[in-house]
Wavefront OBJ file of the C-alpha trace (Angstrom):
o trace
v 101.267 123.187 68.854
v 98.942 124.397 71.618
v 98.463 123.113 75.115
v 94.678 123.622 75.114
v 92.134 123.806 72.361
v 88.520 124.817 73.103
v 85.755 123.834 70.630
v 82.655 125.957 71.540
v 83.084 129.529 72.900
v 79.749 129.980 74.769
v 79.508 131.126 78.307
v 81.065 127.965 79.753
v 83.727 127.848 77.096
v 84.639 131.417 77.873
v 84.712 130.699 81.610
v 87.150 127.822 81.047
v 89.424 129.976 78.845
v 89.342 132.886 81.353
v 90.079 130.567 84.318
v 92.948 128.638 82.868
v 94.590 131.881 81.741
v 94.168 133.784 85.003
v 94.610 130.944 87.518
v 95.556 127.806 85.635
v 99.074 128.842 84.717
v 98.566 128.388 81.027
v 99.476 131.516 78.942
v 97.047 132.729 76.241
v 99.588 131.928 73.596
v 99.106 128.205 74.419
v 95.312 128.280 73.721
v 93.408 128.023 70.520
v 89.594 128.302 70.100
v 86.927 127.567 67.544
v 83.194 128.094 67.285
v 80.546 127.887 64.638
v 79.961 131.620 65.198
v 82.999 133.467 63.718
v 82.087 136.726 65.405
v 82.161 134.913 68.769
v 85.643 133.563 67.969
v 86.829 137.080 67.147
v 85.438 138.377 70.485
v 87.281 135.689 72.450
v 90.503 136.275 70.534
v 90.359 140.036 71.172
v 89.339 139.640 74.793
v 91.907 136.968 75.863
v 94.632 137.187 73.246
v 94.238 133.496 72.316
v 94.525 132.036 68.866
v 91.308 131.567 66.883
v 90.169 129.496 63.996
v 86.917 128.517 62.241
v 88.188 124.952 61.870
v 87.602 122.327 64.531
v 90.053 120.081 62.612
v 92.881 122.602 63.306
v 91.972 122.690 66.972
v 92.143 118.876 67.213
v 95.318 118.666 65.166
v 97.195 121.372 66.993
v 96.106 120.846 70.578
v 97.214 118.443 73.339
v 94.012 118.854 75.496
v 90.789 119.385 73.563
v 87.894 120.852 75.575
v 84.581 120.176 74.011
v 82.025 122.798 74.997
v 79.209 122.590 72.564
v 75.525 121.740 73.007
v 74.902 117.962 73.599
v 72.742 117.794 70.525
v 75.684 118.943 68.401
v 78.102 116.211 69.655
v 77.899 113.945 66.566
v 78.128 116.686 63.969
v 81.028 118.265 65.826
v 83.152 115.291 66.366
v 82.398 112.922 63.377
v 84.173 115.144 60.766
v 87.310 115.423 62.845
v 87.425 111.970 64.452
v 90.343 110.732 62.296
v 92.510 113.543 63.594
v 92.479 112.364 67.201
v 95.430 110.311 68.496
v 96.308 108.462 71.668
v 98.592 111.377 72.839
v 95.588 113.733 73.008
v 92.887 114.013 75.613
v 89.310 115.151 75.006
v 87.542 116.898 77.887
v 83.767 117.087 77.589
v 81.626 119.538 79.518
v 78.442 118.289 77.787
v 75.658 117.602 80.267
v 74.238 114.087 80.224
v 76.794 112.808 77.717
v 78.566 109.643 78.747
v 82.289 108.957 78.198
v 81.411 105.864 76.101
v 79.142 107.846 73.785
v 82.184 110.074 72.848
v 84.501 107.099 72.520
v 82.014 105.512 70.163
v 82.565 108.422 67.802
v 86.381 109.112 68.152
v 87.655 105.606 69.075
v 88.276 103.526 72.176
v 91.982 104.304 72.414
v 91.439 108.117 72.858
v 91.341 109.252 76.574
v 88.126 111.010 77.488
v 87.364 113.080 80.565
v 83.837 113.989 81.534
v 83.418 117.271 83.473
v 80.286 118.859 84.992
v 80.991 122.510 85.915
v 78.401 125.054 86.900
v 77.882 128.754 86.009
v 79.796 130.244 89.003
v 82.870 128.909 87.282
v 82.609 132.125 85.275
v 83.773 133.965 88.434
v 86.205 131.316 89.583
v 83.778 129.831 92.165
v 82.552 126.732 90.342
v 81.664 123.418 91.805
v 82.976 120.859 89.392
v 82.576 117.167 89.082
v 85.118 115.130 87.053
v 85.096 111.516 85.877
v 88.041 109.917 84.128
v 88.280 107.350 81.443
v 89.796 104.129 82.657
v 92.654 104.404 80.256
v 93.816 107.743 81.719
v 97.216 107.659 83.547
v 97.655 109.354 86.927
v 99.884 112.194 85.652
v 97.342 113.162 83.044
v 94.554 112.965 85.615
v 96.407 115.338 87.912
v 96.979 117.764 85.014
v 93.274 117.904 84.181
v 92.304 118.248 87.862
v 94.783 121.150 88.312
v 93.397 122.744 85.123
v 89.827 122.804 86.440
v 90.809 123.824 89.941
v 91.457 127.262 88.365
v 87.621 127.481 88.069
v 86.650 126.407 91.615
v 86.229 123.286 93.737
v 86.843 119.979 92.021
v 85.415 116.631 93.126
v 86.484 113.461 91.296
v 83.788 110.820 91.198
v 82.814 107.625 89.375
v 80.886 108.466 86.259
v 77.828 106.755 87.698
v 77.544 109.735 90.099
v 77.832 112.468 87.426
v 74.116 112.676 87.025
v 73.746 113.452 90.772
v 76.376 116.196 90.483
v 74.360 117.565 87.541
v 71.239 117.642 89.666
v 73.023 119.120 92.723
v 75.789 121.495 91.728
v 75.071 121.721 87.974
v 71.491 122.910 88.450
v 72.068 124.158 91.996
v 72.815 127.755 91.102
v 69.237 128.098 89.732
v 67.864 126.922 93.014
v 70.008 129.343 94.957
v 69.065 132.306 92.609
v 65.376 131.414 93.210
v 65.947 131.372 97.018
v 67.771 134.702 96.909
v 65.006 136.285 94.969
v 62.376 134.887 97.335
v 64.409 136.154 100.322
v 64.576 139.610 98.725
v 60.849 139.603 97.945
v 60.207 138.912 101.639
v 62.144 142.001 102.361
v 60.155 143.998 99.873
v 56.928 142.767 101.492
v 58.229 144.143 104.748
v 58.894 147.565 103.275
v 62.457 147.523 101.830
v 63.307 148.582 98.315
v 64.104 145.648 96.009
v 67.679 146.794 95.550
v 68.351 147.002 99.314
v 66.584 143.693 99.908
v 68.512 141.963 97.070
v 71.822 143.365 98.332
v 71.101 142.047 101.806
v 69.875 138.659 100.496
v 72.979 138.171 98.344
v 75.353 139.082 101.108
v 73.485 136.832 103.581
v 73.794 133.834 101.321
v 77.440 134.678 100.491
v 78.338 135.225 104.162
v 76.488 132.064 105.352
v 78.256 129.952 102.747
v 81.649 131.404 103.703
v 80.952 130.859 107.402
v 79.987 127.262 106.819
v 83.034 126.574 104.682
v 85.473 128.152 106.987
v 84.057 126.963 110.289
v 83.913 123.325 109.235
v 80.819 122.842 111.367
v 77.709 120.903 110.280
v 74.957 123.142 108.816
v 72.504 122.094 111.504
v 74.949 123.250 114.269
v 75.303 126.704 112.692
v 71.551 126.815 112.146
v 70.928 126.054 115.837
v 73.368 128.748 116.895
v 71.221 131.347 115.112
v 68.007 129.991 116.578
v 67.349 131.521 119.979
v 64.439 130.065 122.020
v 61.147 131.641 121.020
v 63.106 134.047 118.746
v 62.561 135.323 115.247
v 64.660 132.697 113.509
v 62.980 129.621 114.898
v 59.638 131.130 113.870
v 61.011 131.651 110.377
v 62.412 128.118 110.226
v 59.052 126.720 111.378
v 57.413 128.541 108.420
v 59.932 126.913 106.085
v 59.190 123.531 107.561
v 55.470 124.008 107.095
v 56.143 124.779 103.481
v 58.288 121.584 103.180
v 61.300 123.725 102.143
v 63.947 121.060 102.652
v 61.760 118.393 100.985
v 61.295 120.614 98.001
v 65.023 121.142 97.641
v 65.751 117.421 97.956
v 63.063 116.744 95.366
v 64.555 119.315 93.031
v 67.952 117.597 93.127
v 66.329 114.257 92.649
v 64.232 115.377 89.657
v 67.181 117.092 87.967
v 69.256 113.903 88.514
v 66.516 111.810 86.989
v 66.356 114.160 83.985
v 70.119 114.004 83.520
v 69.936 110.264 83.466
v 67.237 110.366 80.861
v 69.345 112.646 78.613
v 72.300 110.319 78.911
v 70.382 107.245 77.769
l 1 2 3 4 5 6 7 8 9 10 11 12 13 14 15 16 17 18 19 20 21 22 23 24 25 26 27 28 29 30 31 32 33 34 35 36 37 38 39 40 41 42 43 44 45 46 47 48 49 50 51 52 53 54 55 56 57 58 59 60 61 62 63 64 65 66 67 68 69 70 71 72 73 74 75 76 77 78 79 80 81 82 83 84 85 86 87 88 89 90 91 92 93 94 95 96 97 98 99 100 101 102 103 104 105 106 107 108 109 110 111 112 113 114 115 116 117 118 119 120 121 122 123 124 125 126 127 128 129 130 131 132 133 134 135 136 137 138 139 140 141 142 143 144 145 146 147 148 149 150 151 152 153 154 155 156 157 158 159 160 161 162 163 164 165 166 167 168 169 170 171 172 173 174 175 176 177 178 179 180 181 182 183 184 185 186 187 188 189 190 191 192 193 194 195 196 197 198 199 200 201 202 203 204 205 206 207 208 209 210 211 212 213 214 215 216 217 218 219 220 221 222 223 224 225 226 227 228 229 230 231 232 233 234 235 236 237 238 239 240 241 242 243 244 245 246 247 248 249 250 251 252 253 254 255 256 257 258 259 260 261 262 263 264 265 266 267
C-alpha cells in the first residue's frame, strides 16, 4: 500500500510529488504515480524514485490519498473505469480547475470523501498560493492531514467551496498577471536604455523584494506605497500614470473576469 497516489503527471502533478517528498515528510517509497503518457511516468519515476504504473486502477486500489491531476475534460473517462475501486477509507483530492466536489461524487459515489484544491504554478518552486475546500463528510484529522500535505507547496487557505472560483481568478490565474506586469516593468526599463536582461533582473527582484517586505512587515500595501512616495518625487508621478491608465481597475477586472469564467466552467 502507498500513502499517496497521483493520477496525472503534468507540471502540477510533478510539483505536488516534488513538494510532498521534499517538504511534506512523505518518502518517495510511499508514492505511486500514473499517467496516460508512459514516457512521462518513467521520467517521474527516475527523477523522484517513486513507484510508477500505467494503471489508474492500481493507483486507486493501492493508495490511501488519491490526487487527481488531469485535465478537467478528462474527468469522466479517468474516474468512471475505476469508480468501483474507491472505498470510504480513501480520499480523493482534485486539483481540477472549475470542477465541483459534487461532480466528482456523482461519478465515484456519495460516501467517498472528496477534497477540492486550487493550487497555482509557483507551487512548482514551493511558493504556491493554494485554496482548499473539504467535503462535508471529511473528519478533522483527515482535513489536517491534507492541509499539512499541501503546505509543503506554499500558503494554504481553507475556504467554503463557493469561494473557490474567486481563488481561481485571484491566485490561480494571478501568476499570469504578475508575469505580464514584470515584463511590462522590464520593457519600461528597456525604453529608458537598459538591456532587457538587466531590466528583467531588476524587475523580478523588485517584485520579489516588494512581496517579501509586504509579507514580513505586516503593514497594509497602501502604507508601504505611501512610504515610497515622496512629495513631488518620481514615484508619485509614476503612480499617477498608473492611475490614469486605470491600472488597479484593470487588475480588479481581471480577477473578476477569471472568476466569472471559472464559474462558467463549473456549471
